[in-house]
C-alpha positions as CSV (number, residue, x, y, z in Angstrom):
1,M,92.4,-12.9,88.0
2,K,92.9,-9.2,86.9
3,Q,90.4,-9.7,84.1
4,K,87.9,-11.1,86.6
5,N,88.4,-8.1,88.9
6,W,88.0,-5.7,86.0
7,V,84.7,-7.4,84.9
8,A,83.4,-7.4,88.5
9,S,84.3,-3.7,88.9
10,S,82.8,-2.7,85.6
11,S,79.6,-4.7,86.4
12,L,79.4,-2.9,89.7
13,I,79.9,0.5,88.0
14,L,77.2,-0.3,85.4
15,L,74.8,-1.4,88.2
16,S,75.5,1.7,90.1
17,T,75.0,3.8,87.0
18,M,71.6,2.2,86.3
19,L,70.6,2.6,90.0
20,L,71.7,6.3,89.7
21,L,69.5,6.7,86.6
22,V,66.5,5.1,88.3
23,L,67.0,7.3,91.3
24,S,67.3,10.4,89.1
25,L,64.0,9.6,87.4
26,V,62.3,9.0,90.7
27,T,63.8,12.2,92.0
28,I,62.6,14.1,89.0
29,T,59.1,12.7,89.6
30,R,59.2,13.7,93.2
31,V,60.6,17.1,92.5
32,E,57.7,17.6,90.0
33,R,55.2,16.6,92.6
34,V,56.8,18.9,95.2
35,Y,56.9,21.7,92.6
36,T,53.2,21.2,91.8
37,N,52.3,21.3,95.5
38,N,54.5,24.3,96.2
39,T,53.1,26.1,93.2
40,A,49.5,25.5,94.4
41,V,50.4,26.7,97.9
42,S,52.2,29.8,96.4
43,I,49.3,30.7,94.1
44,E,46.8,30.3,97.0
45,Q,48.9,32.5,99.2
46,L,49.0,35.1,96.4
47,K,45.3,34.9,96.1
48,R,44.8,35.2,99.8
49,Q,47.0,38.3,99.9
50,F,45.1,39.8,97.0
51,L,41.8,39.3,98.8
52,Y,43.1,40.6,102.1
53,D,44.5,43.8,100.5
54,A,41.4,44.4,98.4
55,V,38.9,44.1,101.3
56,N,41.1,46.1,103.7
57,N,41.7,48.8,101.2
58,Q,37.9,49.0,100.7
59,I,37.3,49.4,104.4
60,K,40.0,52.1,104.5
61,R,38.0,53.9,101.8
62,I,34.9,53.7,103.9
63,D,36.7,55.3,106.8
64,T,38.1,57.9,104.5
65,Q,34.7,58.7,103.0
66,R,33.2,59.0,106.5
67,E,35.9,61.4,107.5
68,L,35.4,63.5,104.3
69,A,31.7,63.6,105.0
70,R,32.3,64.7,108.6
71,Q,34.6,67.5,107.6
72,Y,32.1,68.6,104.9
73,Y,29.2,68.8,107.4
74,L,31.3,70.6,110.0
75,G,32.0,73.2,107.4
76,E,28.3,73.3,106.5
77,L,27.4,73.7,110.2
78,D,29.8,76.7,110.4
79,R,28.3,78.2,107.3
80,T,24.7,77.7,108.7
81,L,25.6,79.3,112.0
82,C,27.2,82.3,110.3
83,M,24.0,82.8,108.3
84,I,21.9,82.5,111.4
85,D,24.1,85.0,113.2
86,H,23.7,87.4,110.3
87,L,19.9,87.0,110.3
88,Y,19.7,87.5,114.0
89,E,21.5,90.8,113.8
90,S,19.6,92.0,110.7
91,G,16.5,93.4,112.3
92,A,13.3,93.0,114.4
93,D,11.9,90.1,112.5
94,H,15.1,88.1,112.9
95,V,13.3,85.1,114.5
96,D,10.9,84.7,111.6
97,Q,13.9,85.0,109.2
98,I,15.8,82.3,111.1
99,V,12.8,80.0,111.1
100,S,12.2,80.6,107.4
101,Y,15.9,79.9,106.6
102,L,16.0,76.6,108.7
103,T,12.8,75.3,107.2
104,D,14.0,75.9,103.6
105,E,14.3,72.7,101.6
106,S,18.0,73.3,101.1
107,N,18.5,72.7,104.9
108,A,16.2,69.8,105.1
109,L,19.0,67.5,106.4
110,W,19.5,69.6,109.5
111,T,17.6,69.1,112.7
112,A,16.7,72.5,114.1
113,I,15.0,73.3,117.4
114,L,14.4,77.0,118.5
115,W,12.8,77.8,121.8
116,E,12.3,80.6,124.3
117,K,14.6,80.2,127.3
118,S,12.1,81.6,129.9
119,T,9.0,79.7,128.9
120,G,10.4,76.7,127.0
121,H,8.0,77.6,124.2
122,V,9.1,75.9,121.0
123,L,9.2,78.2,118.0
124,L,10.8,75.6,115.5
125,D,11.0,71.8,115.5
126,N,11.5,70.9,111.8
127,H,12.0,67.2,112.3
128,K,9.4,66.9,115.2
129,V,11.9,65.5,117.6
130,V,10.6,67.3,120.8
131,R,8.4,65.0,122.7
132,M,5.4,66.0,124.6
133,G,6.2,66.8,128.2
134,I,10.0,67.0,127.7
135,P,11.5,70.4,127.9
136,P,13.3,71.4,124.7
137,V,16.5,72.0,126.7
138,E,16.5,68.4,127.9
139,M,15.7,67.2,124.4
140,A,18.6,69.2,123.0
141,G,20.9,67.7,125.7
142,Y,19.8,64.2,124.6
143,L,20.3,65.0,121.0
144,S,23.8,66.3,121.6
145,Q,24.8,62.8,122.9
146,V,23.6,61.0,119.7
147,Y,24.5,63.7,117.2
148,T,28.2,63.9,116.3
149,I,27.8,67.2,114.4
150,Y,25.7,69.8,116.1
151,A,25.7,73.3,117.8
152,L,23.8,74.6,120.8
153,K,23.8,78.4,120.7
154,S,22.0,81.3,122.5
155,Y,20.5,84.2,120.7
156,G,19.3,86.6,123.3
157,P,16.1,85.2,124.9
158,Y,16.3,82.2,122.5
159,T,18.2,78.9,122.3
160,L,19.0,77.2,119.1
161,F,20.0,73.5,118.5
162,V,21.2,72.7,115.0
163,G,22.7,69.3,114.1
164,I,22.7,66.5,111.5
165,P,21.9,62.8,112.5
166,Q,24.9,60.4,112.2
167,D,22.5,58.0,110.4
168,T,22.0,60.6,107.7
169,I,25.7,61.0,107.2
170,N,26.2,57.2,107.2
171,E,23.5,56.7,104.6
172,Q,25.2,59.2,102.3
173,V,28.5,57.4,102.8
174,K,26.9,54.0,102.1
175,E,25.4,55.3,98.9
176,H,28.8,56.6,97.8
177,I,30.5,53.3,98.7
178,T,27.8,51.3,96.9
179,K,28.4,53.2,93.7
180,E,32.1,52.9,94.1
181,I,32.0,49.1,94.5
182,Y,29.7,48.7,91.5
183,D,32.0,50.8,89.4
184,S,35.2,49.0,90.6
185,T,36.8,46.2,88.5
186,Y,39.3,43.6,89.7
187,S,41.3,40.9,88.0
188,E,40.1,37.4,87.5
189,N,36.4,38.5,87.5
190,S,36.5,39.0,91.3
191,Y,34.4,41.6,93.1
192,I,33.5,42.9,96.5
193,W,30.1,42.3,98.1
194,V,28.5,43.5,101.3
195,N,26.0,41.8,103.7
196,E,24.6,43.8,106.6
197,V,24.1,41.8,109.8
198,L,20.6,42.3,111.4
199,N,21.0,39.5,114.0
200,Y,24.4,38.3,115.2
201,E,22.7,35.2,116.6
202,G,22.1,33.9,113.1
203,G,19.2,32.0,111.8
204,D,16.6,33.1,109.2
205,D,16.8,36.8,108.1
206,Y,20.0,37.3,110.1
207,A,21.3,39.6,107.4
208,I,20.4,41.5,104.3
209,R,22.3,41.6,101.0
210,R,23.3,45.2,100.5
211,I,25.8,45.1,97.6
212,H,26.5,42.3,95.1
213,P,27.8,43.1,91.7
214,N,27.1,39.6,90.4
215,L,23.6,39.4,91.8
216,R,22.3,42.9,91.7
217,D,18.7,41.8,91.3
218,T,19.0,40.0,94.7
219,V,20.1,43.1,96.6
220,G,17.7,43.6,99.6
221,T,17.2,39.8,100.0
222,K,17.2,38.5,103.5
223,L,19.7,35.8,104.2
224,S,19.8,32.8,106.4
225,T,22.7,31.0,108.1
226,N,20.9,27.7,107.1
227,M,21.5,28.4,103.4
228,T,23.8,25.9,101.7
229,D,25.9,25.8,98.5
230,V,25.9,23.0,95.9
231,K,28.2,21.0,98.1
232,G,26.0,21.2,101.2
233,T,28.2,23.6,103.2
234,T,26.7,26.6,105.0
235,P,28.9,29.5,103.9
236,Y,26.8,32.2,105.6
237,K,27.0,30.4,109.0
238,T,30.8,30.0,108.6
239,E,31.2,33.6,107.7
240,L,29.0,34.9,110.6
241,E,30.8,32.7,113.2
242,G,34.2,33.7,111.9
243,V,33.6,37.5,112.0
244,K,32.0,37.2,115.4
245,Q,35.0,35.3,116.9
246,H,37.9,37.0,115.0
247,G,36.5,39.9,113.1
248,E,37.7,38.4,109.8
249,L,38.3,35.0,108.2
250,F,39.2,33.1,105.1
251,F,36.9,30.3,103.9
252,T,35.8,28.5,100.8
253,Y,32.5,27.5,99.3
254,Y,31.0,26.9,95.8
255,F,29.5,29.7,93.8
256,K,28.9,30.5,90.2
257,K,31.3,32.7,88.3
258,M,30.5,36.3,87.4
259,G,28.6,36.5,84.1
260,S,28.5,32.7,83.9
261,E,26.5,29.7,85.1
262,T,29.7,27.8,85.8
263,I,30.0,26.8,89.5
264,S,33.5,26.4,91.1
265,E,35.2,26.5,94.4
266,K,35.7,30.1,95.6
267,L,38.2,31.3,98.2
268,T,36.7,34.1,100.2
269,Y,38.0,36.7,102.7
270,A,35.4,38.5,104.9
271,K,35.9,41.2,107.4
272,L,33.3,42.9,109.8
273,Y,32.9,46.6,109.6
274,K,31.2,47.0,113.0
275,D,30.1,50.6,112.7
276,F,27.8,49.7,109.8
277,D,27.3,46.0,110.8
278,W,28.6,45.3,107.3
279,I,30.5,42.1,106.4
280,V,32.7,43.3,103.5
281,A,33.8,40.3,101.5
282,M,35.6,39.3,98.3
283,G,36.1,36.0,96.7
284,I,38.2,34.5,93.9
285,H,37.7,31.2,92.1
286,L,40.4,28.5,92.4
287,D,39.8,26.5,89.3
288,D,42.1,28.7,87.2
289,M,44.9,27.7,89.6
290,H,44.6,24.1,88.6
291,V,44.7,25.1,84.9
292,Y,47.9,27.1,85.5
293,I,49.5,24.3,87.4
294,D,48.6,21.7,84.7
295,T,50.0,24.0,82.1
296,T,53.3,24.6,84.0
297,T,53.5,20.9,84.9
298,G,53.0,19.9,81.3
299,L,55.7,22.3,80.3
300,S,58.1,21.0,83.0
301,T,57.3,17.4,81.9
302,R,58.2,18.2,78.3
303,I,61.5,19.8,79.5
304,V,62.2,16.7,81.7
305,K,61.5,14.4,78.7
306,Q,63.9,16.4,76.6
307,I,66.5,16.4,79.3
308,A,66.1,12.7,80.3
309,P,67.8,11.3,77.1
310,V,70.7,13.8,77.6
311,V,71.0,12.6,81.3
312,V,70.9,9.0,80.2
313,L,73.6,9.5,77.5
314,S,75.7,11.5,79.9
315,I,75.6,8.8,82.5
316,L,76.4,6.1,79.9
317,G,79.2,8.4,78.6
318,L,80.5,8.7,82.1
319,F,80.4,4.9,82.4
320,V,82.4,4.5,79.2
321,I,84.9,7.1,80.3
322,H,85.1,5.5,83.8
323,S,85.7,2.1,82.2
324,L,88.5,3.4,80.0
325,L,90.0,5.3,82.9
326,L,89.8,2.1,85.0
327,V,91.6,0.2,82.2
328,Y,94.2,2.9,82.0
329,L,94.7,3.1,85.8
330,E,94.9,-0.7,86.0
331,Q,97.6,-0.8,83.3
332,R,99.4,2.0,84.9
333,R,99.2,0.3,88.3
334,N,100.5,-3.0,86.7
335,K,103.3,-1.2,85.1
336,K,104.2,0.6,88.3
337,S,104.0,-2.7,90.1
338,E,106.3,-4.3,87.5
339,Q,108.7,-1.4,87.9
340,V,108.7,-1.8,91.7
341,L,109.2,-5.6,91.4
342,E,112.0,-5.0,88.8
343,Q,113.6,-2.4,91.2
344,Q,113.3,-4.9,94.0
345,A,114.8,-7.6,91.8
346,Y,117.7,-5.6,90.5
347,Q,118.5,-3.0,93.2
348,D,120.5,-3.3,96.4
349,P,118.1,-2.3,99.2
350,L,120.9,-0.7,101.3
351,T,123.0,1.3,98.9
352,G,120.4,1.8,96.1
353,V,122.9,0.7,93.4
354,G,122.4,-2.4,91.2
355,N,122.7,-5.8,92.9
356,R,124.7,-8.8,91.8
357,R,121.9,-10.2,89.6
358,Y,121.6,-6.9,87.7
359,G,125.4,-6.7,87.4
360,L,125.6,-10.1,85.8
361,I,122.9,-9.1,83.3
362,V,124.7,-5.8,82.4
363,L,128.1,-7.6,82.2
364,K,126.7,-10.2,79.8
365,D,125.1,-7.5,77.7
366,R,128.4,-5.6,77.5
367,F,130.2,-8.8,76.5
368,L,127.8,-9.6,73.7
369,Q,128.1,-6.0,72.5
370,F,131.9,-6.3,72.6
371,K,131.7,-9.4,70.5
372,R,129.5,-7.7,67.9
373,V,131.2,-4.3,67.5
374,N,134.5,-4.8,69.5
375,T,133.6,-2.0,72.0
376,A,136.2,-1.7,74.7
377,T,134.8,-2.4,78.1
378,L,136.5,-2.0,81.5
379,I,135.4,-3.6,84.7
380,A,136.7,-3.0,88.2
381,L,136.1,-5.3,91.2
382,F,136.8,-3.8,94.6
383,D,136.1,-4.1,98.3
384,V,136.6,-1.9,101.3
385,D,139.9,-2.3,103.2
386,F,139.5,-3.6,106.7
387,F,135.7,-3.4,106.6
388,K,135.4,-6.1,109.2
389,Q,137.3,-3.9,111.7
390,I,135.0,-1.0,111.0
391,N,132.0,-3.1,111.8
392,D,133.6,-4.6,114.9
393,T,134.8,-1.2,116.1
394,Y,131.9,1.1,115.3
395,G,129.0,-1.3,114.8
396,H,127.2,-2.6,111.7
397,D,125.1,0.6,111.5
398,I,128.2,2.7,110.9
399,G,129.5,0.0,108.5
400,D,126.3,0.3,106.5
401,R,126.7,4.1,106.5
402,C,130.2,3.7,105.1
403,L,128.9,1.5,102.2
404,V,126.1,4.0,101.4
405,Q,128.5,6.9,101.4
406,L,131.1,5.1,99.3
407,S,128.4,4.1,96.8
408,K,127.1,7.6,96.4
409,S,130.6,9.0,95.9
410,I,131.8,6.5,93.3
411,S,128.4,6.6,91.4
412,A,129.0,10.3,91.0
413,V,132.4,10.0,89.3
414,I,132.3,6.7,87.3
415,C,131.9,6.5,83.6
416,A,128.2,6.0,83.2
417,E,124.8,5.8,85.0
418,N,123.9,2.4,86.5
419,A,127.5,1.2,86.2
420,L,128.1,0.4,89.9
421,F,126.8,-2.9,91.4
422,R,127.1,-4.3,94.9
423,W,128.6,-7.7,94.4
424,G,128.2,-8.9,97.9
425,G,129.1,-7.7,101.5
426,D,131.6,-4.8,101.0
427,E,132.5,-5.9,97.4
428,F,131.4,-3.9,94.4
429,L,131.6,-4.2,90.6
430,I,132.1,-1.4,88.1
431,V,131.2,-1.9,84.4
432,C,132.4,1.0,82.1
433,P,131.9,0.7,78.4
434,S,134.1,2.6,75.9
435,V,137.1,3.2,78.1
436,P,140.4,3.0,76.2
437,L,143.6,1.5,77.7
438,D,145.4,4.8,77.9
439,E,142.8,6.1,80.4
440,L,143.4,3.3,82.9
441,E,145.7,5.3,85.1
442,K,143.1,8.1,85.2
443,V,140.4,5.7,86.2
444,K,142.6,4.2,89.0
445,K,143.4,7.7,90.4
446,T,139.8,8.8,90.4
447,L,138.6,5.7,92.2
448,L,141.3,5.9,94.9
449,E,140.9,9.7,95.5
450,T,137.1,9.5,95.6
451,T,137.2,6.7,98.1
452,R,139.7,8.5,100.4
453,A,137.4,11.6,100.3
454,S,134.4,9.5,101.4
455,V,134.7,10.3,105.1
456,V,132.0,9.2,107.6
457,M,131.8,11.0,110.9
458,H,130.9,9.1,114.1
459,E,130.9,10.7,117.5
460,G,133.5,13.3,116.4
461,I,135.7,10.6,114.8
462,A,136.4,10.8,111.0
463,I,136.3,7.3,109.4
464,T,138.4,7.4,106.2
465,L,137.8,4.6,103.7
466,T,140.2,3.0,101.3
467,I,139.7,0.3,98.7
468,S,141.6,-2.5,97.0
469,A,140.6,-3.1,93.4
470,G,141.3,-5.2,90.4
471,I,140.8,-4.0,86.8
472,S,140.5,-5.8,83.5
473,I,139.1,-5.4,80.1
474,F,137.4,-7.7,77.5
475,L,139.9,-9.6,75.3
476,P,139.2,-11.0,71.8
477,S,140.1,-14.4,73.1
478,D,137.4,-14.3,75.8
479,T,134.5,-16.8,75.2
480,S,132.4,-15.6,78.1
481,E,132.0,-12.7,80.6
482,D,133.3,-15.1,83.4
483,Q,136.8,-14.8,82.1
484,I,137.0,-11.0,82.7
485,L,135.6,-11.5,86.2
486,K,138.3,-14.0,86.9
487,R,141.1,-11.7,85.8
488,A,139.6,-8.8,87.8
489,D,139.4,-11.0,90.9
490,T,143.0,-12.1,90.4
491,A,144.0,-8.4,90.2
492,L,142.0,-7.6,93.4
493,Y,143.7,-10.4,95.3
494,R,147.1,-9.1,94.2
495,A,146.2,-5.6,95.3
496,K,145.4,-6.9,98.8
497,Q,148.6,-8.9,98.9
498,L,150.6,-5.8,98.0
499,G,149.3,-3.8,101.0
500,R,145.8,-2.7,100.0
501,N,144.7,0.9,99.2
502,R,145.7,0.3,95.6
503,I,144.4,-0.9,92.2
504,E,146.0,-3.6,90.1
505,V,145.4,-4.4,86.4
506,E,145.2,-7.9,84.9
507,L,145.1,-8.2,81.1
């Protein structure tokens, strides 16, 4: 039965091990799939962040360049006014000098209007902005609303308006930004391009291509929201609708790589720069992501293949160890069970000393030893005096306590370990090997004194115990251990007849 249980348990463990192995392989496959998906998501997020940062940094540089241009022309305006102030104060022909200075080619960017206050007669209008029938003072007022950098100043009977059109500044900024974008390089062959929106409603000619490092020969081409890529999607329409609704967007379409005819999916981020009606965009191809994932997945697969045999061997090793451990534990459990059964078979459950069965085995063993080597062996058979009265007076629980206490006390002083046995009821047997005859009196005294010292307290009453005992030894004429028992029993009977609380010897 035990062998069947062991086989069943081992089979269950082996089945569990194989199931664990299968689950491990399935888990590894799932982890690899999750790793691939998460890697793809992580790489795409990094690419998105790269595009977002690049485009927004470019827009910041546009704002920075516009501010630098504004500060520059404010300084130029101050310098021009200082020169005009100087010319006006220089002499009688100051008006001619001012007109000559403002019409010089070096000041061609500046719009200058000079007129007489009293008559409105225009002395200078270098950009021909004063319209027929409109007083120059009104025209100057209009220009001051559309020019961000200007000055309106009186010089005696004259009024001077000097300013630079914002469009002029913007064009210079655009030229600078265009050169900057063409000179910029980014990782993964990515680049920034710019389309200028002409019609936010879309359709044909809705925008013009302003900057495109990969298609420089197409700069100036009009674009249509109806244009499609090789997959049939309409990226310009998607882009226009996205910037109109949100000012920015991410989207994908298919386009050829820079310096190559290879076409692949491209992730793009576009943002509207409203002041210029520019859509500033940047894209990055996604096919390299799949190459990276395939490479890393292949590497992880090789690692898994290297680890898998180790895992299998480890699991099998654990199975073997577990089986051996199971055998060991089973043997240990059986041994412990045998010890428990043996203890139950040979131990008195009340006092913890050996029982009558164990006493007979020990007595027979001592007799055989005596016959072989003539080893002197003493036995004592005793019972508690008036034990029935103790039970009747104090109850059986107290009687049991008396037997337990007496067993502990005598076990502590007798000749050897496991030499005391409960023979039945309140009767006990002592088997002591190697006790010479001249020590009989000492043994008798020890037993009697130890018994009298075994006091049991009950409700303030001290119950003192005494015993009656019979002692005998093996004799050469004995043919069995029963003969020594009979002599000891005879001596015990005599001790009781002589008044109890004593020990008699029968040889």
